[in-house]
Backbone as CSV, one residue per row, in Angstrom:
resi,resn,N_x,N_y,N_z,CA_x,CA_y,CA_z,C_x,C_y,C_z
1,MET,8.677,47.615,-29.824,9.215,47.284,-28.900,8.252,46.712,-27.799
2,ARG,7.194,47.795,-27.609,6.007,47.948,-26.791,5.345,46.437,-26.982
3,SER,5.127,46.212,-28.293,4.263,45.210,-28.537,4.913,43.955,-28.153
4,ASN,6.087,43.577,-28.445,6.837,42.501,-27.844,6.882,42.273,-26.516
5,TYR,6.750,43.348,-25.637,6.428,43.329,-24.032,5.508,42.692,-23.638
6,LYS,4.308,43.113,-24.324,2.932,43.108,-23.998,2.683,41.329,-24.550
7,ILE,3.335,41.072,-25.627,3.030,39.558,-25.418,4.010,38.713,-24.921
8,THR,4.887,38.998,-24.460,5.761,38.349,-23.375,5.176,38.336,-22.079
9,MET,4.613,39.534,-21.965,3.728,39.279,-20.464,2.364,38.242,-20.541
10,VAL,1.793,38.598,-21.566,0.752,37.844,-21.730,0.974,36.174,-21.631
11,LEU,2.295,36.002,-22.540,2.747,34.831,-22.606,3.182,34.070,-21.217
12,LEU,3.653,34.562,-20.620,4.210,34.155,-19.128,3.074,34.428,-18.159
13,ALA,2.023,35.278,-18.209,0.961,35.146,-17.450,0.048,33.759,-17.927
14,GLY,0.109,33.324,-19.026,-0.540,32.099,-19.655,0.085,30.596,-19.141
15,VAL,1.565,30.909,-19.338,2.147,30.088,-18.524,1.858,29.448,-17.106
16,ALA,1.547,30.637,-16.363,1.460,30.833,-14.953,0.283,30.152,-14.501
17,ILE,-0.888,30.536,-15.237,-1.995,30.126,-15.210,-1.863,28.362,-15.092
18,GLY,-1.560,28.484,-16.807,-1.470,26.846,-16.773,-0.688,26.055,-15.767
19,ALA,0.321,26.580,-15.105,0.835,25.896,-13.999,0.361,25.695,-12.866
20,ILE,-0.456,26.790,-12.588,-1.482,26.585,-11.273,-2.583,25.812,-11.654
21,ALA,-3.156,25.668,-13.014,-4.107,24.631,-12.969,-3.733,23.569,-12.838
22,VAL,-2.427,23.014,-13.571,-2.162,21.429,-13.556,-1.880,21.260,-11.873
23,GLN,-0.978,21.890,-11.234,-1.011,21.774,-9.800,-2.398,21.581,-9.157
24,GLY,-3.247,22.321,-9.322,-4.368,22.034,-8.939,-5.180,20.679,-9.142
25,LEU,-5.268,20.169,-10.404,-5.685,19.309,-11.069,-4.832,17.822,-10.453
26,HIS,-3.712,17.977,-9.927,-2.690,16.889,-9.416,-3.163,16.706,-7.897
27,ALA,-3.476,17.925,-7.394,-3.758,17.875,-5.926,-5.430,17.182,-5.827
28,GLN,-6.006,17.445,-6.793,-7.484,17.032,-6.894,-7.214,15.278,-7.048
29,GLY,-6.323,14.988,-7.623,-6.269,13.469,-8.116,-6.342,12.470,-6.908
30,ALA,-6.859,11.220,-7.393,-6.670,10.361,-6.011,-5.442,10.037,-5.672
31,LYS,-5.675,9.387,-4.372,-4.387,9.110,-3.961,-3.797,7.874,-4.529
32,LEU,-2.399,7.706,-4.541,-1.660,6.621,-5.006,-2.171,5.414,-4.175
33,LYS,-2.452,4.471,-4.861,-2.574,2.821,-4.282,-1.060,2.509,-3.291
34,ALA,-1.732,1.275,-2.340,-0.409,1.061,-1.753,-0.627,-0.411,-1.490
35,TYR,0.829,-1.343,-1.342,0.837,-2.443,-0.955,1.250,-2.801,0.004
36,ALA,0.868,-3.898,0.797,1.340,-4.126,2.244,1.812,-5.458,2.086
37,ILE,3.337,-5.653,2.124,4.197,-6.955,1.710,4.420,-7.514,2.941
38,SER,4.297,-8.770,3.558,4.237,-9.540,4.930,5.251,-10.465,4.340
39,GLU,6.389,-10.795,4.954,7.060,-11.896,4.602,7.052,-12.564,5.844
40,LEU,6.624,-13.760,5.958,6.001,-14.500,7.233,6.738,-15.875,7.070
41,GLU,6.801,-16.696,8.206,7.297,-17.902,8.355,5.773,-18.862,9.163
42,THR,5.496,-19.724,8.632,4.350,-20.488,9.364,4.892,-21.289,10.383
43,LEU,4.156,-20.976,11.695,4.583,-21.612,12.987,3.831,-22.910,13.153
44,ASP,2.478,-22.649,12.474,1.759,-23.827,12.878,0.691,-23.730,11.862
45,ALA,0.377,-24.478,11.046,-0.456,-24.784,9.952,-1.968,-24.623,10.127
46,SER,-2.297,-25.126,11.743,-3.695,-25.150,11.601,-4.210,-23.975,12.583
47,ALA,-3.185,-23.516,13.381,-3.516,-22.211,13.757,-3.601,-21.084,12.675
48,GLN,-2.736,-20.802,11.567,-2.650,-20.375,10.787,-4.019,-20.440,9.761
49,ALA,-4.670,-21.731,9.573,-5.676,-21.690,9.006,-7.091,-21.429,9.824
50,ALA,-6.914,-21.394,11.161,-7.814,-20.696,11.705,-7.692,-19.018,11.739
51,TYR,-6.616,-18.423,11.778,-6.470,-16.971,11.783,-6.746,-16.541,10.543
52,LEU,-6.447,-17.051,9.501,-6.518,-16.319,8.072,-8.080,-15.757,7.893
53,PRO,-8.851,-16.377,7.853,-10.376,-15.725,7.670,-10.950,-14.584,8.254
54,ALA,-10.134,-14.769,9.718,-10.172,-13.620,10.635,-9.381,-12.551,10.177
55,ALA,-8.277,-12.687,9.988,-7.526,-11.490,9.363,-8.195,-11.252,8.129
56,ARG,-8.515,-11.604,7.296,-9.268,-11.407,5.795,-10.168,-10.429,6.424
57,LYS,-10.960,-11.017,6.871,-12.299,-10.169,7.146,-11.787,-9.125,7.912
58,ALA,-10.995,-9.015,8.745,-10.700,-7.350,9.348,-9.785,-6.586,8.025
59,ILE,-9.066,-7.158,7.260,-8.610,-6.195,6.361,-9.890,-5.909,5.198
60,GLU,-10.702,-6.385,5.012,-11.556,-6.293,4.253,-12.764,-4.903,4.991
61,ALA,-12.968,-5.263,5.732,-13.686,-4.359,6.635,-12.678,-2.795,6.705
62,ALA,-11.777,-3.090,6.407,-10.730,-1.824,6.641,-10.781,-1.312,5.234
63,ASN,-11.410,-1.946,4.326,-11.494,-1.615,2.675,-10.020,-1.794,1.969
64,GLY,-9.233,-3.270,2.686,-8.273,-3.678,2.287,-8.437,-4.891,1.289
65,HIS,-7.629,-5.181,0.457,-8.229,-6.393,-0.646,-6.724,-7.334,-0.414
66,THR,-6.838,-8.381,-0.051,-5.762,-9.509,0.259,-5.624,-10.101,-1.451
67,LEU,-4.709,-10.233,-1.684,-4.212,-11.129,-2.813,-3.968,-12.636,-2.924
68,ARG,-4.545,-12.996,-1.356,-4.214,-14.601,-1.662,-3.318,-15.331,-1.850
69,THR,-2.007,-14.812,-1.278,-0.976,-15.357,-1.498,-0.536,-16.518,-0.599
70,ALA,-1.160,-17.064,0.405,-0.546,-17.831,1.478,-0.041,-19.206,1.084
71,ALA,-0.550,-19.802,0.031,-0.100,-20.916,-0.726,0.588,-20.732,-1.822
72,GLY,1.089,-19.757,-2.368,1.612,-19.415,-3.653,3.033,-19.611,-3.124
73,ARG,3.899,-20.023,-4.133,5.330,-20.482,-4.203,5.995,-19.165,-4.037
74,VAL,6.924,-18.835,-3.553,7.946,-17.792,-3.533,9.342,-18.445,-3.978
75,VAL,9.947,-17.917,-5.189,11.077,-17.956,-5.728,12.103,-16.933,-5.467
76,GLN,13.328,-16.819,-4.966,14.180,-16.276,-5.068,14.949,-16.168,-6.440
77,ILE,15.173,-14.736,-6.962,15.571,-14.259,-7.652,17.378,-13.913,-7.987
78,GLU,17.271,-12.974,-7.184,18.208,-12.081,-6.656,18.563,-11.838,-5.289
79,GLY,19.876,-11.331,-4.679,19.918,-10.982,-3.127,19.877,-12.191,-2.211
80,GLY,19.471,-12.108,-1.023,19.239,-13.019,0.336,18.323,-13.959,-0.227
81,PRO,18.125,-14.879,0.768,17.204,-16.087,0.432,15.769,-15.559,0.465
82,ALA,14.915,-15.989,-0.188,13.479,-15.400,-0.379,12.867,-16.106,0.948
83,PRO,11.797,-15.181,1.009,11.131,-15.588,2.738,10.379,-16.957,2.291
84,LYS,9.900,-17.787,3.420,9.023,-18.933,3.071,7.346,-18.411,2.463
85,ASN,6.756,-17.313,2.890,5.817,-17.089,2.561,5.460,-15.539,2.564
86,VAL,4.846,-15.024,1.423,4.374,-13.665,1.238,3.006,-13.386,1.495
87,GLY,2.596,-12.512,2.028,1.339,-12.012,2.218,1.385,-10.502,1.559
88,ILE,0.402,-10.338,0.542,0.085,-8.943,-0.322,-0.946,-8.726,0.071
89,THR,-1.396,-7.232,0.421,-2.598,-6.745,0.526,-2.574,-5.188,-0.195
90,GLU,-3.653,-5.007,-1.011,-3.943,-3.791,-1.570,-4.648,-2.609,-0.920
91,TRP,-4.018,-1.666,-0.648,-4.970,-0.802,-0.183,-5.321,0.415,-0.877
92,ALA,-6.153,1.605,-0.903,-6.401,2.827,-1.293,-5.315,3.720,-1.411
93,SER,-4.805,3.817,-0.141,-3.590,4.748,-0.323,-2.574,4.180,1.286
94,LEU,-1.775,4.616,1.310,-0.700,3.967,2.291,-1.140,4.876,3.426
95,ASP,-1.768,5.998,3.657,-2.378,6.451,4.827,-3.567,5.300,5.482
96,ASP,-4.128,4.693,4.391,-5.252,3.601,4.745,-4.689,2.405,5.661
97,ALA,-3.292,2.047,4.764,-2.783,0.812,5.381,-2.029,0.702,6.574
98,VAL,-1.386,1.839,6.981,-0.722,2.582,8.247,-1.763,2.512,9.063
99,ALA,-2.739,3.139,9.041,-4.033,3.161,10.343,-4.636,1.809,9.920
100,PHE,-4.802,0.942,9.324,-5.111,-0.246,9.556,-4.198,-1.229,10.550
101,TYR,-2.827,-1.065,10.180,-1.961,-1.947,11.265,-1.518,-1.469,12.398
102,LYS,-2.374,-0.106,12.590,-2.087,0.684,13.968,-3.547,0.357,14.657
103,SER,-4.434,-0.186,13.962,-5.749,-0.253,14.573,-5.988,-1.410,15.799
104,LYS,-7.325,-0.739,16.290,-7.402,-2.271,17.496,-7.797,-3.093,16.812
105,ALA,-8.397,-3.057,15.530,-9.076,-4.410,14.851,-7.657,-5.690,14.620
106,TRP,-6.460,-4.777,14.235,-5.296,-5.298,13.839,-4.838,-6.100,15.252
107,ALA,-4.762,-5.380,16.247,-4.087,-5.488,17.537,-4.674,-6.690,18.315
108,ASP,-6.112,-6.523,17.795,-6.869,-7.971,18.721,-6.341,-8.977,18.024
109,LEU,-6.117,-8.934,16.863,-5.587,-10.390,16.079,-4.243,-10.898,16.426
110,ALA,-3.339,-10.358,17.429,-1.937,-10.409,17.482,-1.710,-11.687,18.066
111,PRO,-2.758,-12.372,19.578,-2.388,-13.373,20.051,-2.738,-14.909,18.792
112,ASP,-3.468,-14.666,18.149,-4.135,-15.569,16.807,-2.685,-15.581,15.827
113,ARG,-2.510,-14.355,15.678,-1.305,-14.143,14.645,-0.101,-14.611,15.001
114,ASP,0.071,-14.367,16.371,1.609,-14.943,16.916,1.733,-16.350,16.940
115,LYS,0.577,-17.223,17.224,0.684,-18.762,17.148,0.863,-19.254,15.790
116,ALA,0.230,-18.323,14.801,0.340,-18.951,13.299,1.438,-18.600,12.627
117,THR,1.622,-17.544,12.992,2.836,-17.054,11.853,4.470,-16.076,12.647
118,LYS,5.164,-16.163,12.099,6.427,-15.241,12.508,6.546,-14.475,11.273
119,VAL,6.487,-13.017,12.031,6.472,-12.005,10.569,7.874,-11.472,10.789
120,VAL,8.646,-11.973,9.505,10.191,-11.590,9.417,10.005,-10.192,9.217
121,ARG,9.299,-9.685,8.169,9.223,-8.051,7.642,7.989,-7.889,7.067
122,ARG,7.506,-6.719,7.369,6.232,-6.036,6.768,6.563,-4.706,6.381
123,TYR,6.027,-4.422,5.635,6.304,-3.018,4.895,5.057,-2.660,4.259
124,VAL,4.957,-1.337,3.783,3.619,-0.811,2.825,4.756,-0.070,1.476
125,VAL,4.206,-0.256,0.383,4.960,0.234,-0.846,3.845,1.006,-1.527
126,GLU,3.812,2.348,-1.988,3.139,3.307,-2.579,3.505,3.164,-4.141
127,VAL,2.478,3.003,-4.635,2.622,2.741,-6.370,2.057,3.497,-7.250
128,GLU,2.642,4.411,-8.160,1.923,5.048,-9.108,1.576,4.670,-10.100
129,LYS,0.572,5.461,-10.442,-0.481,4.895,-11.923,0.439,4.512,-12.816
């Protein structure tokens, strides 16, 4: 009876140590990537052509990666009507994306952005690996 008790205690201790190790490894893992999705309407094509390089430069300086969707087609599959244009930007983490969209660099682009496009909706999605 006593040896079954010892085996049970050792087994429980092993499970506890394993659970702690897995939790520690998970906490050390890389942050989840995030994608900023912007649903846009073009107000002025020439203003947009002037604005996009500056916006892309600011995004790249903040370690974002634009997926260059400005000229891409958007096709409605389900739900309401599709937006006219969609911008997608990849970020290392949700925190990086939110920090950029609250940054001075992004705020400084607002006058040019407001001339070029109307933002219908912008949001950030965290993506599991």
